[in-house]
All heavy atoms as a GROMACS GRO file, in nm:
protein
  487
    1MET      N    1  11.435   0.489   3.636
    1MET     CA    2  11.396   0.499   3.497
    1MET      C    3  11.261   0.431   3.478
    1MET      O    4  11.231   0.331   3.542
    1MET     CB    5  11.501   0.434   3.409
    1MET     CG    6  11.467   0.440   3.262
    1MET     SD    7  11.588   0.356   3.161
    1MET     CE    8  11.672   0.498   3.098
    2TYR      N    9  11.180   0.486   3.392
    2TYR     CA   10  11.050   0.426   3.366
    2TYR      C   11  11.016   0.433   3.218
    2TYR      O   12  11.077   0.507   3.142
    2TYR     CB   13  10.941   0.493   3.450
    2TYR     CG   14  10.921   0.640   3.419
    2TYR    CD1   15  10.828   0.680   3.324
    2TYR    CD2   16  10.993   0.738   3.483
    2TYR    CE1   17  10.808   0.813   3.293
    2TYR    CE2   18  10.974   0.872   3.453
    2TYR     CZ   19  10.882   0.909   3.359
    2TYR     OH   20  10.862   1.040   3.330
    3SER      N   21  10.919   0.356   3.180
    3SER     CA   22  10.872   0.354   3.041
    3SER      C   23  10.724   0.392   3.038
    3SER      O   24  10.652   0.374   3.136
    3SER     CB   25  10.886   0.214   2.982
    3SER     OG   26  11.020   0.175   2.978
    4VAL      N   27  10.682   0.446   2.926
    4VAL     CA   28  10.543   0.486   2.909
    4VAL      C   29  10.491   0.422   2.780
    4VAL      O   30  10.556   0.426   2.677
    4VAL     CB   31  10.528   0.639   2.900
    4VAL    CG1   32  10.384   0.678   2.872
    4VAL    CG2   33  10.578   0.705   3.027
    5GLN      N   34  10.373   0.365   2.790
    5GLN     CA   35  10.303   0.314   2.673
    5GLN      C   36  10.176   0.395   2.660
    5GLN      O   37  10.105   0.415   2.758
    5GLN     CB   38  10.270   0.166   2.690
    5GLN     CG   39  10.197   0.108   2.572
    5GLN     CD   40  10.176  -0.042   2.585
    5GLN    OE1   41  10.251  -0.111   2.654
    5GLN    NE2   42  10.073  -0.092   2.518
    6SER      N   43  10.147   0.442   2.542
    6SER     CA   44  10.028   0.525   2.520
    6SER      C   45   9.940   0.466   2.411
    6SER      O   46   9.988   0.397   2.322
    6SER     CB   47  10.070   0.667   2.477
    6SER     OG   48  10.146   0.728   2.577
    7ALA      N   49   9.811   0.497   2.422
    7ALA     CA   50   9.714   0.455   2.321
    7ALA      C   51   9.603   0.558   2.318
    7ALA      O   52   9.575   0.625   2.418
    7ALA     CB   53   9.658   0.318   2.354
    8ILE      N   54   9.540   0.571   2.203
    8ILE     CA   55   9.423   0.657   2.186
    8ILE      C   56   9.307   0.567   2.145
    8ILE      O   57   9.317   0.491   2.048
    8ILE     CB   58   9.446   0.765   2.078
    8ILE    CG1   59   9.568   0.851   2.111
    8ILE    CG2   60   9.320   0.850   2.059
    8ILE    CD1   61   9.552   0.938   2.232
    9SER      N   62   9.197   0.578   2.218
    9SER     CA   63   9.081   0.494   2.188
    9SER      C   64   9.012   0.541   2.060
    9SER      O   65   9.001   0.660   2.034
    9SER     CB   66   8.981   0.500   2.304
    9SER     OG   67   8.865   0.424   2.273
   10ASN      N   68   8.966   0.444   1.984
   10ASN     CA   69   8.885   0.473   1.866
   10ASN      C   70   8.736   0.454   1.896
   10ASN      O   71   8.654   0.445   1.806
   10ASN     CB   72   8.927   0.386   1.748
   10ASN     CG   73   8.903   0.238   1.774
   10ASN    OD1   74   8.854   0.199   1.880
   10ASN    ND2   75   8.940   0.156   1.678
   11GLY      N   76   8.705   0.446   2.025
   11GLY     CA   77   8.567   0.426   2.068
   11GLY      C   78   8.535   0.282   2.102
   11GLY      O   79   8.425   0.252   2.148
   12THR      N   80   8.631   0.191   2.078
   12THR     CA   81   8.608   0.049   2.107
   12THR      C   82   8.710  -0.009   2.205
   12THR      O   83   8.706  -0.129   2.232
   12THR     CB   84   8.610  -0.035   1.978
   12THR    OG1   85   8.741  -0.027   1.920
   12THR    CG2   86   8.506   0.014   1.878
   13LEU      N   87   8.801   0.073   2.256
   13LEU     CA   88   8.909   0.023   2.343
   13LEU      C   89   8.854  -0.021   2.479
   13LEU      O   90   8.800   0.059   2.554
   13LEU     CB   91   9.015   0.132   2.362
   13LEU     CG   92   9.142   0.092   2.434
   13LEU    CD1   93   9.220  -0.009   2.351
   13LEU    CD2   94   9.228   0.213   2.463
   14THR      N   95   8.865  -0.149   2.507
   14THR     CA   96   8.822  -0.204   2.636
   14THR      C   97   8.938  -0.262   2.715
   14THR      O   98   8.928  -0.280   2.836
   14THR     CB   99   8.716  -0.314   2.617
   14THR    OG1  100   8.771  -0.417   2.536
   14THR    CG2  101   8.590  -0.258   2.553
   15SER      N  102   9.048  -0.292   2.645
   15SER     CA  103   9.165  -0.348   2.711
   15SER      C  104   9.290  -0.305   2.636
   15SER      O  105   9.283  -0.257   2.522
   15SER     CB  106   9.156  -0.500   2.717
   15SER     OG  107   9.153  -0.555   2.588
   16LEU      N  108   9.403  -0.324   2.702
   16LEU     CA  109   9.531  -0.283   2.643
   16LEU      C  110   9.637  -0.385   2.681
   16LEU      O  111   9.656  -0.415   2.799
   16LEU     CB  112   9.571  -0.144   2.695
   16LEU     CG  113   9.699  -0.083   2.642
   16LEU    CD1  114   9.688  -0.055   2.492
   16LEU    CD2  115   9.731   0.045   2.717
   17ALA      N  116   9.703  -0.441   2.582
   17ALA     CA  117   9.814  -0.533   2.605
   17ALA      C  118   9.940  -0.451   2.627
   17ALA      O  119   9.980  -0.373   2.541
   17ALA     CB  120   9.832  -0.626   2.486
   18LEU      N  121  10.001  -0.467   2.743
   18LEU     CA  122  10.122  -0.392   2.775
   18LEU      C  123  10.242  -0.454   2.705
   18LEU      O  124  10.266  -0.574   2.715
   18LEU     CB  125  10.144  -0.388   2.925
   18LEU     CG  126  10.032  -0.327   3.008
   18LEU    CD1  127  10.067  -0.331   3.156
   18LEU    CD2  128  10.002  -0.186   2.962
   19SER      N  129  10.315  -0.371   2.634
   19SER     CA  130  10.433  -0.420   2.563
   19SER      C  131  10.562  -0.374   2.631
   19SER      O  132  10.670  -0.407   2.584
   19SER     CB  133  10.430  -0.372   2.417
   19SER     OG  134  10.430  -0.231   2.411
   20LEU      N  135  10.550  -0.302   2.740
   20LEU     CA  136  10.670  -0.256   2.811
   20LEU      C  137  10.708  -0.357   2.917
   20LEU      O  138  10.626  -0.437   2.962
   20LEU     CB  139  10.647  -0.118   2.872
   20LEU     CG  140  10.521  -0.093   2.954
   20LEU    CD1  141  10.541  -0.134   3.097
   20LEU    CD2  142  10.483   0.052   2.943
   21GLU      N  143  10.834  -0.354   2.957
   21GLU     CA  144  10.883  -0.448   3.058
   21GLU      C  145  10.863  -0.389   3.197
   21GLU      O  146  10.878  -0.269   3.216
   21GLU     CB  147  11.030  -0.479   3.035
   21GLU     CG  148  11.055  -0.557   2.908
   21GLU     CD  149  11.200  -0.596   2.893
   21GLU    OE1  150  11.271  -0.611   2.995
   21GLU    OE2  151  11.243  -0.612   2.778
   22TYR      N  152  10.829  -0.474   3.293
   22TYR     CA  153  10.816  -0.431   3.431
   22TYR      C  154  10.853  -0.549   3.521
   22TYR      O  155  10.844  -0.664   3.481
   22TYR     CB  156  10.674  -0.380   3.462
   22TYR     CG  157  10.564  -0.478   3.428
   22TYR    CD1  158  10.518  -0.568   3.522
   22TYR    CD2  159  10.508  -0.481   3.301
   22TYR    CE1  160  10.417  -0.658   3.490
   22TYR    CE2  161  10.407  -0.571   3.269
   22TYR     CZ  162  10.362  -0.658   3.364
   22TYR     OH  163  10.263  -0.748   3.333
   23TRP      N  164  10.899  -0.518   3.642
   23TRP     CA  165  10.940  -0.623   3.735
   23TRP      C  166  10.821  -0.679   3.811
   23TRP      O  167  10.812  -0.797   3.837
   23TRP     CB  168  11.042  -0.569   3.836
   23TRP     CG  169  11.173  -0.541   3.774
   23TRP    CD1  170  11.221  -0.418   3.740
   23TRP    CD2  171  11.273  -0.635   3.734
   23TRP    NE1  172  11.345  -0.431   3.682
   23TRP    CE2  173  11.380  -0.563   3.679
   23TRP    CE3  174  11.282  -0.773   3.742
   23TRP    CZ2  175  11.493  -0.625   3.631
   23TRP    CZ3  176  11.397  -0.834   3.695
   23TRP    CH2  177  11.500  -0.761   3.640
   24ASP      N  178  10.729  -0.589   3.848
   24ASP     CA  179  10.617  -0.629   3.931
   24ASP      C  180  10.493  -0.551   3.888
   24ASP      O  181  10.503  -0.435   3.848
   24ASP     CB  182  10.650  -0.600   4.078
   24ASP     CG  183  10.546  -0.655   4.172
   24ASP    OD1  184  10.554  -0.776   4.202
   24ASP    OD2  185  10.458  -0.579   4.215
   25ARG      N  186  10.380  -0.611   3.897
   25ARG     CA  187  10.255  -0.544   3.856
   25ARG      C  188  10.229  -0.417   3.935
   25ARG      O  189  10.163  -0.327   3.887
   25ARG     CB  190  10.137  -0.639   3.871
   25ARG     CG  191  10.134  -0.746   3.765
   25ARG     CD  192  10.017  -0.837   3.786
   25ARG     NE  193   9.992  -0.916   3.666
   25ARG     CZ  194   9.882  -0.984   3.646
   25ARG    NH1  195   9.786  -0.982   3.736
   25ARG    NH2  196   9.866  -1.052   3.535
   26SER      N  197  10.280  -0.410   4.058
   26SER     CA  198  10.260  -0.291   4.140
   26SER      C  199  10.326  -0.167   4.080
   26SER      O  200  10.297  -0.055   4.121
   26SER     CB  201  10.311  -0.314   4.282
   26SER     OG  202  10.452  -0.331   4.281
   27GLU      N  203  10.416  -0.186   3.984
   27GLU     CA  204  10.484  -0.074   3.919
   27GLU      C  205  10.398  -0.008   3.811
   27GLU      O  206  10.433   0.097   3.760
   27GLU     CB  207  10.613  -0.123   3.853
   27GLU     CG  208  10.713  -0.181   3.949
   27GLU     CD  209  10.831  -0.244   3.879
   27GLU    OE1  210  10.820  -0.278   3.759
   27GLU    OE2  211  10.934  -0.260   3.944
   28ILE      N  212  10.286  -0.069   3.776
   28ILE     CA  213  10.202  -0.018   3.666
   28ILE      C  214  10.103   0.085   3.718
   28ILE      O  215  10.027   0.058   3.811
   28ILE     CB  216  10.127  -0.133   3.596
   28ILE    CG1  217  10.225  -0.238   3.543
   28ILE    CG2  218  10.037  -0.080   3.486
   28ILE    CD1  219  10.326  -0.185   3.442
   29ASN      N  220  10.108   0.204   3.660
   29ASN     CA  221  10.012   0.311   3.687
   29ASN      C  222   9.941   0.343   3.556
   29ASN      O  223  10.003   0.346   3.451
   29ASN     CB  224  10.082   0.437   3.738
   29ASN     CG  225  10.144   0.414   3.874
   29ASN    OD1  226  10.078   0.369   3.966
   29ASN    ND2  227  10.272   0.445   3.886
   30VAL      N  228   9.812   0.369   3.564
   30VAL     CA  229   9.733   0.398   3.445
   30VAL      C  230   9.672   0.537   3.457
   30VAL      O  231   9.619   0.574   3.562
   30VAL     CB  232   9.621   0.292   3.425
   30VAL    CG1  233   9.535   0.326   3.305
   30VAL    CG2  234   9.683   0.153   3.410
   31TYR      N  235   9.682   0.611   3.347
   31TYR     CA  236   9.625   0.746   3.339
   31TYR      C  237   9.530   0.750   3.220
   31TYR      O  238   9.564   0.703   3.111
   31TYR     CB  239   9.736   0.849   3.319
   31TYR     CG  240   9.828   0.858   3.438
   31TYR    CD1  241   9.931   0.767   3.456
   31TYR    CD2  242   9.811   0.958   3.532
   31TYR    CE1  243  10.016   0.775   3.564
   31TYR    CE2  244   9.896   0.968   3.641
   31TYR     CZ  245   9.998   0.875   3.658
   31TYR     OH  246  10.082   0.883   3.767
   32ILE      N  247   9.411   0.804   3.242
   32ILE     CA  248   9.315   0.824   3.134
   32ILE      C  249   9.298   0.974   3.116
   32ILE      O  250   9.261   1.044   3.211
   32ILE     CB  251   9.181   0.755   3.164
   32ILE    CG1  252   9.203   0.603   3.172
   32ILE    CG2  253   9.077   0.789   3.058
   32ILE    CD1  254   9.080   0.522   3.206
   33ASN      N  255   9.332   1.021   2.997
   33ASN     CA  256   9.333   1.165   2.967
   33ASN      C  257   9.414   1.241   3.070
   33ASN      O  258   9.376   1.349   3.115
   33ASN     CB  259   9.191   1.220   2.956
   33ASN     CG  260   9.125   1.180   2.826
   33ASN    OD1  261   9.191   1.148   2.728
   33ASN    ND2  262   8.994   1.179   2.826
   34GLY      N  263   9.528   1.184   3.111
   34GLY     CA  264   9.620   1.249   3.203
   34GLY      C  265   9.584   1.240   3.349
   34GLY      O  266   9.655   1.294   3.434
   35VAL      N  267   9.475   1.174   3.383
   35VAL     CA  268   9.430   1.162   3.523
   35VAL      C  269   9.454   1.019   3.571
   35VAL      O  270   9.406   0.923   3.509
   35VAL     CB  271   9.281   1.199   3.536
   35VAL    CG1  272   9.234   1.181   3.679
   35VAL    CG2  273   9.256   1.340   3.487
   36TYR      N  274   9.528   1.006   3.682
   36TYR     CA  275   9.554   0.874   3.739
   36TYR      C  276   9.424   0.804   3.770
   36TYR      O  277   9.329   0.863   3.822
   36TYR     CB  278   9.638   0.888   3.866
   36TYR     CG  279   9.660   0.760   3.940
   36TYR    CD1  280   9.751   0.667   3.892
   36TYR    CD2  281   9.589   0.730   4.054
   36TYR    CE1  282   9.772   0.546   3.958
   36TYR    CE2  283   9.609   0.610   4.122
   36TYR     CZ  284   9.700   0.520   4.073
   36TYR     OH  285   9.719   0.402   4.139
   37THR      N  286   9.418   0.674   3.739
   37THR     CA  287   9.297   0.596   3.767
   37THR      C  288   9.332   0.457   3.818
   37THR      O  289   9.437   0.401   3.784
   37THR     CB  290   9.208   0.583   3.642
   37THR    OG1  291   9.087   0.516   3.678
   37THR    CG2  292   9.277   0.508   3.530
   38THR      N  293   9.243   0.404   3.899
   38THR     CA  294   9.253   0.264   3.943
   38THR      C  295   9.136   0.184   3.885
   38THR      O  296   9.112   0.072   3.928
   38THR     CB  297   9.251   0.255   4.097
   38THR    OG1  298   9.131   0.314   4.145
   38THR    CG2  299   9.372   0.324   4.157
   39ALA      N  300   9.066   0.242   3.787
   39ALA     CA  301   8.948   0.179   3.727
   39ALA      C  302   8.987   0.082   3.616
   39ALA      O  303   8.944   0.094   3.503
   39ALA     CB  304   8.852   0.285   3.676
   40TRP      N  305   9.071  -0.014   3.651
   40TRP     CA  306   9.114  -0.117   3.557
   40TRP      C  307   9.156  -0.239   3.638
   40TRP      O  308   9.180  -0.231   3.757
   40TRP     CB  309   9.230  -0.067   3.469
   40TRP     CG  310   9.352  -0.028   3.546
   40TRP    CD1  311   9.377   0.094   3.604
   40TRP    CD2  312   9.464  -0.110   3.577
   40TRP    NE1  313   9.497   0.093   3.669
   40TRP    CE2  314   9.554  -0.033   3.654
   40TRP    CE3  315   9.498  -0.241   3.549
   40TRP    CZ2  316   9.674  -0.082   3.702
   40TRP    CZ3  317   9.619  -0.291   3.597
   40TRP    CH2  318   9.705  -0.210   3.672
   41THR      N  319   9.163  -0.353   3.570
   41THR     CA  320   9.206  -0.478   3.632
   41THR      C  321   9.292  -0.556   3.533
   41THR      O  322   9.288  -0.530   3.412
   41THR     CB  323   9.086  -0.566   3.672
   41THR    OG1  324   9.006  -0.591   3.555
   41THR    CG2  325   9.001  -0.500   3.779
   42TRP      N  326   9.368  -0.650   3.585
   42TRP     CA  327   9.441  -0.744   3.500
   42TRP      C  328   9.341  -0.846   3.448
   42TRP      O  329   9.253  -0.890   3.522
   42TRP     CB  330   9.552  -0.814   3.578
   42TRP     CG  331   9.657  -0.719   3.626
   42TRP    CD1  332   9.667  -0.665   3.752
   42TRP    CD2  333   9.765  -0.666   3.551
   42TRP    NE1  334   9.775  -0.581   3.758
   42TRP    CE2  335   9.839  -0.579   3.636
   42TRP    CE3  336   9.808  -0.681   3.420
   42TRP    CZ2  337   9.951  -0.511   3.594
   42TRP    CZ3  338   9.920  -0.613   3.379
   42TRP    CH2  339   9.991  -0.529   3.464
   43THR      N  340   9.354  -0.887   3.323
   43THR     CA  341   9.257  -0.982   3.267
   43THR      C  342   9.272  -1.122   3.325
   43THR      O  343   9.173  -1.193   3.337
   43THR     CB  344   9.267  -0.988   3.113
   43THR    OG1  345   9.400  -1.023   3.076
   43THR    CG2  346   9.227  -0.856   3.051
   44THR      N  347   9.394  -1.162   3.358
   44THR     CA  348   9.419  -1.291   3.425
   44THR      C  349   9.535  -1.272   3.522
   44THR      O  350   9.610  -1.172   3.511
   44THR     CB  351   9.455  -1.403   3.324
   44THR    OG1  352   9.584  -1.376   3.269
   44THR    CG2  353   9.352  -1.418   3.216
   45PRO      N  354   9.555  -1.365   3.612
   45PRO     CA  355   9.665  -1.351   3.709
   45PRO      C  356   9.805  -1.344   3.648
   45PRO      O  357   9.897  -1.292   3.710
   45PRO     CB  358   9.652  -1.476   3.796
   45PRO     CG  359   9.509  -1.515   3.784
   45PRO     CD  360   9.470  -1.479   3.643
   46THR      N  361   9.822  -1.393   3.526
   46THR     CA  362   9.956  -1.395   3.466
   46THR      C  363   9.970  -1.315   3.337
   46THR      O  364  10.079  -1.308   3.282
   46THR     CB  365   9.999  -1.540   3.438
   46THR    OG1  366   9.904  -1.599   3.350
   46THR    CG2  367  10.009  -1.622   3.567
   47SER      N  368   9.862  -1.255   3.290
   47SER     CA  369   9.872  -1.184   3.162
   47SER      C  370   9.928  -1.043   3.182
   47SER      O  371   9.935  -0.991   3.292
   47SER     CB  372   9.735  -1.174   3.094
   47SER     OG  373   9.660  -1.068   3.151
   48SER      N  374   9.967  -0.983   3.073
   48SER     CA  375  10.011  -0.843   3.074
   48SER      C  376   9.907  -0.756   3.003
   48SER      O  377   9.940  -0.656   2.941
   48SER     CB  378  10.148  -0.831   3.007
   48SER     OG  379  10.141  -0.875   2.873
   49VAL      N  380   9.781  -0.796   3.012
   49VAL     CA  381   9.671  -0.722   2.951
   49VAL      C  382   9.586  -0.662   3.062
   49VAL      O  383   9.548  -0.731   3.156
   49VAL     CB  384   9.585  -0.814   2.862
   49VAL    CG1  385   9.468  -0.736   2.802
   49VAL    CG2  386   9.669  -0.876   2.752
   50ILE      N  387   9.557  -0.531   3.049
   50ILE     CA  388   9.469  -0.466   3.144
   50ILE      C  389   9.335  -0.438   3.078
   50ILE      O  390   9.327  -0.416   2.958
   50ILE     CB  391   9.530  -0.336   3.200
   50ILE    CG1  392   9.558  -0.233   3.090
   50ILE    CG2  393   9.657  -0.367   3.278
   50ILE    CD1  394   9.601  -0.098   3.141
   51GLN      N  395   9.230  -0.443   3.158
   51GLN     CA  396   9.094  -0.418   3.109
   51GLN      C  397   9.037  -0.300   3.186
   51GLN      O  398   9.048  -0.292   3.308
   51GLN     CB  399   9.007  -0.541   3.130
   51GLN     CG  400   8.868  -0.524   3.077
   51GLN     CD  401   8.790  -0.655   3.079
   51GLN    OE1  402   8.846  -0.762   3.100
   51GLN    NE2  403   8.662  -0.646   3.057
   52PHE      N  404   8.975  -0.208   3.112
   52PHE     CA  405   8.919  -0.087   3.173
   52PHE      C  406   8.780  -0.116   3.226
   52PHE      O  407   8.695  -0.169   3.154
   52PHE     CB  408   8.918   0.027   3.070
   52PHE     CG  409   9.054   0.051   3.011
   52PHE    CD1  410   9.082   0.012   2.882
   52PHE    CD2  411   9.154   0.106   3.088
   52PHE    CE1  412   9.208   0.031   2.828
   52PHE    CE2  413   9.281   0.125   3.035
   52PHE     CZ  414   9.308   0.087   2.906
   53ASN      N  415   8.754  -0.078   3.349
   53ASN     CA  416   8.625  -0.106   3.414
   53ASN      C  417   8.509  -0.038   3.342
   53ASN      O  418   8.400  -0.092   3.338
   53ASN     CB  419   8.628  -0.064   3.560
   53ASN     CG  420   8.728  -0.142   3.641
   53ASN    OD1  421   8.785  -0.241   3.595
   53ASN    ND2  422   8.751  -0.099   3.763
   54ALA      N  423   8.532   0.080   3.288
   54ALA     CA  424   8.425   0.157   3.226
   54ALA      C  425   8.418   0.138   3.074
   54ALA      O  426   8.337   0.200   3.009
   54ALA     CB  427   8.443   0.305   3.256
   55GLY      N  428   8.504   0.052   3.019
   55GLY     CA  429   8.517   0.037   2.876
   55GLY      C  430   8.388   0.003   2.803
   55GLY      O  431   8.295  -0.042   2.866
   56PRO      N  432   8.378   0.028   2.676
   56PRO     CA  433   8.488   0.084   2.597
   56PRO      C  434   8.507   0.234   2.625
   56PRO      O  435   8.412   0.304   2.656
   56PRO     CB  436   8.444   0.061   2.452
   56PRO     CG  437   8.297   0.056   2.457
   56PRO     CD  438   8.261   0.000   2.592
   57LEU      N  439   8.633   0.276   2.613
   57LEU     CA  440   8.665   0.416   2.634
   57LEU      C  441   8.618   0.496   2.512
   57LEU      O  442   8.622   0.448   2.399
   57LEU     CB  443   8.814   0.436   2.655
   57LEU     CG  444   8.873   0.362   2.775
   57LEU    CD1  445   9.023   0.390   2.784
   57LEU    CD2  446   8.804   0.402   2.904
   58ALA      N  447   8.573   0.617   2.536
   58ALA     CA  448   8.520   0.702   2.430
   58ALA      C  449   8.625   0.732   2.323
   58ALA      O  450   8.747   0.733   2.352
   58ALA     CB  451   8.468   0.832   2.489
   59ASN      N  452   8.581   0.757   2.203
   59ASN     CA  453   8.668   0.793   2.092
   59ASN      C  454   8.755   0.913   2.130
   59ASN      O  455   8.704   1.012   2.183
   59ASN     CB  456   8.585   0.826   1.968
   59ASN     CG  457   8.670   0.847   1.845
   59ASN    OD1  458   8.771   0.780   1.826
   59ASN    ND2  459   8.630   0.940   1.762
   60GLY      N  460   8.885   0.903   2.108
   60GLY     CA  461   8.978   1.010   2.137
   60GLY      C  462   9.034   1.010   2.279
   60GLY      O  463   9.120   1.092   2.311
   61THR      N  464   8.989   0.918   2.362
   61THR     CA  465   9.038   0.909   2.499
   61THR      C  466   9.182   0.858   2.498
   61THR      O  467   9.212   0.758   2.433
   61THR     CB  468   8.950   0.815   2.584
   61THR    OG1  469   8.818   0.866   2.586
   61THR    CG2  470   9.003   0.802   2.725
   62GLY      N  471   9.269   0.928   2.570
   62GLY     CA  472   9.408   0.888   2.577
   62GLY      C  473   9.436   0.803   2.700
   62GLY      O  474   9.384   0.831   2.808
   63VAL      N  475   9.516   0.701   2.683
   63VAL     CA  476   9.556   0.612   2.791
   63VAL      C  477   9.707   0.606   2.794
   63VAL      O  478   9.771   0.593   2.690
   63VAL     CB  479   9.500   0.469   2.771
   63VAL    CG1  480   9.545   0.378   2.883
   63VAL    CG2  481   9.349   0.471   2.760
   64SER      N  482   9.765   0.617   2.913
   64SER     CA  483   9.909   0.600   2.927
   64SER      C  484   9.939   0.539   3.061
   64SER      O  485   9.854   0.531   3.147
   64SER     CB  486   9.982   0.733   2.912
   64SER     OG  487   9.939   0.827   3.007
   0.00000   0.00000   0.00000
């Protein structure tokens, strides 16, 4: 079983706080406009916030 968190950028989205539960960070996959990406990092070693390498994401860009 898995959970999905989605967001739509308003043109200023540079990071996303994950509100879903996970056991290990390796379980997190990120898709931008439906395409798998590794162009993100965790903001700190213990946070549940991810930061997009190319941010801010363009207006209307979908993240899941």
